[in-house]
C-alpha positions in Angstrom: 160.4 62.5 135.1 157.3 64.2 134.0 154.8 66.0 136.4 151.9 68.1 136.3 151.0 70.2 138.7 147.8 72.7 139.2 146.2 75.0 141.7 143.7 77.3 142.8 143.3 79.8 145.4 140.3 81.6 146.2 139.6 85.2 148.4 136.8 87.0 149.1 138.6 90.9 149.6 136.8 93.0 152.1 138.6 96.2 151.5 138.3 98.5 149.1 141.8 97.2 148.1 144.4 94.2 148.6 147.8 93.6 147.4 149.0 90.4 147.3 151.8 88.5 146.6 152.1 84.9 145.6 154.8 82.6 145.1 153.0 79.5 143.6 155.0 79.5 140.5 157.2 76.6 139.4 160.7 77.0 139.7 163.1 76.9 136.6 166.6 75.4 137.2 169.1 72.3 136.1 166.9 70.3 137.3 163.7 70.8 136.7 162.6 72.2 132.9 159.0 73.5 132.2 157.7 72.5 129.3 154.1 74.5 129.4 152.7 76.5 131.6 149.3 78.6 131.9 147.7 81.1 134.7 144.1 82.5 134.7 142.9 85.4 137.1 139.6 86.2 137.9 139.1 88.9 138.0 142.1 89.7 135.4 144.1 92.4 137.3 147.7 93.2 136.2 150.4 91.4 137.6 154.3 92.3 138.2 156.5 89.8 137.8 159.9 89.4 140.2 162.4 87.1 140.3 164.2 87.0 143.7 167.9 87.1 144.7 167.4 82.9 145.5 165.6 82.6 142.1 162.2 82.4 143.4 159.3 83.6 140.6 157.0 85.7 142.3 153.9 87.8 141.3 152.3 90.8 142.9 148.4 91.9 142.2 146.3 94.6 143.6 142.9 93.4 143.7 139.5 95.3 144.2 137.0 94.8 146.5 134.7 91.3 145.8 135.7 87.5 144.9 139.1 86.9 143.1 140.6 83.4 141.8 144.2 82.6 140.5 144.3 79.3 138.9 147.8 77.8 138.0 148.9 74.9 135.6 152.5 73.7 134.4 153.8 70.5 132.8 157.2 70.0 133.9 160.5 67.6 133.5 161.9 66.7 136.9 165.6 65.0 136.2 167.9 65.5 140.0 170.6 64.4 140.8 171.0 60.9 142.4 172.9 61.4 146.0 176.2 59.4 146.0 176.2 56.6 148.5 179.5 57.7 149.9 180.4 61.5 150.8 182.9 63.0 152.7 182.5 66.5 154.3 183.2 69.4 152.5 186.3 71.9 152.7 184.1 75.2 153.9 187.6 77.0 152.6 186.2 76.3 149.1 182.1 76.3 149.7 180.6 79.3 147.8 180.1 82.2 150.3 176.4 82.4 149.4 176.3 78.5 150.2 177.1 79.5 153.9 174.5 81.6 154.8 172.5 78.4 155.1 174.4 77.4 157.5 173.3 80.2 160.3 170.8 80.0 163.2 167.7 81.5 161.0 164.2 82.2 162.5 162.7 79.2 162.1 165.7 76.6 162.2 167.0 77.5 165.6 170.5 75.2 164.8 172.5 76.8 167.6 169.6 75.3 170.1 170.6 72.0 168.3 173.8 71.7 168.1 174.4 69.5 171.4 171.3 67.0 170.7 172.5 66.7 166.7 176.1 65.7 167.5 175.0 63.2 170.2 172.2 62.0 167.5 174.5 61.6 164.4 177.9 63.3 165.3 179.6 59.7 164.5 178.6 59.2 161.1 181.1 60.1 159.3 179.3 59.6 155.6 177.6 63.0 155.1 175.3 61.0 152.9 174.4 58.5 155.5 174.2 61.9 158.2 171.1 63.8 156.5 169.3 60.6 155.4 169.4 59.2 159.0 168.3 62.8 160.3 165.6 62.2 158.0 164.4 59.2 159.2 164.8 60.1 162.6 162.6 62.9 162.1 159.8 60.9 160.6 159.8 58.6 163.2 160.1 60.6 166.2 157.4 62.9 165.0 154.1 62.4 165.1 152.2 63.8 162.2 149.4 65.9 163.6 147.7 69.0 161.7 146.6 71.7 163.7 149.3 71.2 166.5 152.0 73.9 165.1 150.8 76.9 163.7 152.9 80.0 161.8 154.9 80.9 164.8 156.4 77.2 165.6 160.0 77.1 165.2 162.0 73.9 165.1 162.8 74.5 168.7 159.3 74.1 169.5 158.6 71.0 167.2 162.0 69.5 169.2 160.2 69.5 172.3 156.5 68.7 171.3 157.5 66.4 169.0 154.3 66.9 166.5 153.5 68.8 163.8 153.3 69.1 160.0 155.8 68.7 156.7 156.7 72.7 157.7 157.6 71.2 160.9 159.5 68.4 160.1 161.2 70.1 157.7 162.6 72.7 159.9 163.7 70.7 162.6 165.7 68.5 159.8 167.1 71.4 158.5 168.3 72.9 162.1 169.9 69.8 162.8 171.5 70.2 159.3 173.1 73.1 160.4 174.2 72.1 163.9 176.4 69.3 161.9 178.0 72.0 159.4 175.7 70.6 156.4 174.3 73.8 154.4 170.4 73.5 154.4 167.8 75.4 152.5 164.0 75.0 152.4 162.0 74.2 149.5 158.6 74.4 149.0 156.8 72.8 146.3 154.1 70.1 144.7 154.7 66.5 145.3 152.9 63.6 143.8 152.2 60.3 146.0 151.6 63.4 149.5 148.3 62.3 151.2 146.5 64.5 151.6 146.9 66.4 148.4 148.5 69.9 149.3 151.4 72.4 149.2 154.4 70.2 150.2 157.8 71.2 152.5 160.8 69.8 152.3 164.7 70.4 152.0 168.1 70.5 150.1 171.1 70.0 151.9 174.5 70.8 150.5 177.0 68.1 150.5 179.8 67.0 147.9 179.8 70.3 146.8 176.2 70.2 145.0 172.4 70.7 146.2 170.1 67.4 147.0 166.5 67.3 147.9 165.6 65.2 150.8 162.0 64.9 152.0 162.2 64.3 155.9 157.5 64.1 156.2 157.1 61.6 153.3 160.4 60.5 152.2 159.2 61.0 148.3 161.6 60.9 145.7 163.3 63.3 144.8 162.2 63.6 141.1 158.8 63.2 142.4 158.6 66.8 143.9 158.3 70.1 141.7 160.1 72.5 143.7 158.7 75.6 143.7 160.8 78.0 146.1 163.8 78.3 147.9 165.2 80.0 151.1 166.9 80.0 154.4 163.1 78.5 156.1 159.4 79.4 155.3 159.9 82.8 156.5 161.8 82.9 152.9 159.3 81.0 150.9 155.8 81.8 151.7 153.4 81.1 149.3 151.1 84.2 149.4 151.6 87.6 151.5 148.5 89.3 151.8 148.2 93.1 152.8 144.4 93.9 153.1 141.1 92.4 155.2 140.7 89.2 153.2 138.8 85.7 153.7 140.7 82.9 152.4 138.5 80.6 150.4 139.1 76.8 149.1 143.0 75.6 147.8 142.9 73.0 145.3 146.2 71.3 144.5 147.0 68.6 142.4 150.4 66.9 141.2 149.9 64.0 139.1 153.4 61.7 137.9 152.8 59.9 134.3 155.3 57.0 133.6 156.6 57.2 130.0 154.1 55.0 128.0 151.8 54.3 131.3 148.5 55.4 132.9 148.5 58.7 135.0 148.6 58.4 139.1 146.8 61.6 139.8 146.0 62.7 143.7 143.8 65.8 144.3 142.1 67.2 146.7 140.6 70.4 148.0 141.5 71.3 151.6 140.7 74.7 153.8 143.0 77.8 153.6 145.8 77.9 156.3 
């Protein structure tokens, strides 16, 4: 499925210099191919490109005092595997070791604190695919989407008690519930066509039946409408930006557009305040 993505980030650097790490480039993998890509910096500064061990495409830059703006645009071909109707539990003696790390509790996904709740709610479902789908349905039905109700410190355990949050919070809770059921799950940040209001999006991938499948517990968007940016154990491993220095955040603009083959584009675009 063809997707067009764009974002722009603006800042005012107050200190003599600030150091930025950006994680906004679309991922390149077997299910997401980059057709074209454009990056613009004002003012132009040298960029260091680094690919992390998880495959995230990170950029680093040092910026002197003054205004700074970054614009990114890409066209992508997204083709994700279809989730099977029936999936049995994996033989963990054959699961790759690098996958097993996504079973462990992490900073924002305290699966060890949610084990009894997860097994009570979903433990009787033998079909692994249906287990993950039911977790997504439950999270969507029982949480209130409430911007401002949580912040960067909020974890899955907090969300379980608050029963409200945004896509990041929905995703952390879903990941924690999956891991509590011995389903490897990892955090995904990305662009999403059909998201309302438009912004960067958080969702997750679950490892079932020997493969990773993408799920959206917040908006239930189809997997091929989501362009992956980065992956990690939770949001701590996949921050969109990290800044060292005195900086005032400006507006963040995000756009993701789905263009049906032979049809007119469906576009969603808006400007939102920087977090």
